[in-house]
N, C-alpha and C positions, 0 to 999 in steps of 0.2 A: 139897802143891804151891800155888806162890804163885797169887794172882790173875791176873796176868801170864800167868804159864804157863797156866792153866785157861782163858784167852779165847783164845792164841795157839794151844793145843790144839784147842778147838772150831772156830776157824776162822770160825763165822758166828754172830754176836750179834745178841742183841734188848734193847735199853737201855730202862727202863722210867723212870718221870718223875723219881724223887728223885734219880739220879745226876746227872743234867742239874742240876738243883737246887745238890744239893754242888759241884758242879765250879763254876758261875759264881760260887755267894755265898761260895766257897773256905769249905767249914762246919767250922768246929774237930774235928770229929771225925772226919767221911767227907772230907771234901776231898780228901786226898790218895790216898786209896783210886778217888775217881771221876774226880781227875787220871791215873792209872796207866790207867785204864780208856779216856780219850779219848786220850793219849801211845799208847795201843798202838795202836789206831785208825788214826789219824793215821799213827803211823809204817810201814801199810799190815801191821802182824803179823796183823789179822784183820779181816775184813768186819764192819760194824754198821748196823744198823735200829732207827729205832721210828717212833713211827706221831703221824699228826696229832693224835691225841687227847694224845700230851707236850707238840705246842705250847700245846694248851687248858689244859694243867692246870698249865705254867709261866706263863703271861702275868699272869693275874690279879692277881697279888701287887704283883707292881711296877709295874702299872698301875694299881693305887688307889692305890699310895703317892707317885707319878708322878718312879717310878725309871728315867727313857727310854735310861740306859747300858746298865741289866741289861735291859732292853726288847730293845734292838740287841742285848747279846750273845746272848743267846737267840735272838733270828730268825738271826744270824750261824750260829750250830750247826746251824739247821736246812737248812742249803745244801747239796743233795746233790752228793759228791763220788765219786770211784773207789771210797774206803774206808766210805762210809755212805751210807745212802740213806733215805728218808722212805718209809712205808706208808702209803698209803690207805685207808680203810675201804671199802670193796665190799660190796654184796649178800652175796656167800657169805663174809666175813669174820664181818659180823654175824649171817651164821645159825649161823656155827660158833660164836661167842661165847653167842648164845644157850643154844646144846647145852651149850658148858663150865658157863653160868650152871643148868644143869636138871642138870648131874650134881653138881656141887661146890654144896652148899647154903651161903649166903653172899657167894658172891662174887660182886665187886662191879660195875655192869656196865664201868666203864674197865677193871677190871683183865682181864676177860674180852676187850673189844676189843683190850687189847693184846697179850694172850697167844695170841688168834686171828689177830692179825696176825705176831705172831713166828711162830707156824704156816706161817702161809700164805709164809712167806718159807722155809720148812724151815730154819730156823736150829737150831744145837743147843743153845744156853745162851741164858735168859732172866734181865738182871741189874737186881734189886729191891732195896731193902732192908726189902720187907712180910713177915715170916716165914711168914704167913699162906698167902701162893702155892707155900708148900713142900708142900701137901697134892697140887700139881697133877700128875699122871702123865705127860701126854702132851710135856712137855719138862721138860731139866734146869735148874732152879732156881737161881742163884746168889744170896745174899743178904749183901751188905755188910757187915752187924754179923757174919758169922760168919767173918770175914776180918782181924776186929781185934785177934786176939792172933798171926795170923801175919804175917809180914815181907811188907812193901808189895813189894819190888825183889826 
């Protein structure tokens, strides 16, 4: 199954930080896959979520190098629409993140918060490029690198 087909089948997805970076920066290896994700969401073929944590992760590098155009692009991507919503980190999301960290040794706080946000939204798929997150059993983890040998469209 192609990435697009998996996204459509999932219906509700959570996008981790890396696909945002790959898309905005037109990453030479993963940019087209990231574009496929955002095109699918923009077409209304699935509902997408990400959290405020993602914004925290994507802004530092372009701010450090003074790339205000990239900062603006990232901020524009975080405007909620009918097909995309931002998840705030609440007490219950933070608590669940702590439980995830207790269950999965080595799970980083940032990843636990992202995963907990996804679980709070009852999404079916978490899209990342972090293979270590495949250990998580509570949600289906799709790793972009796994689609590099599969057709994009």
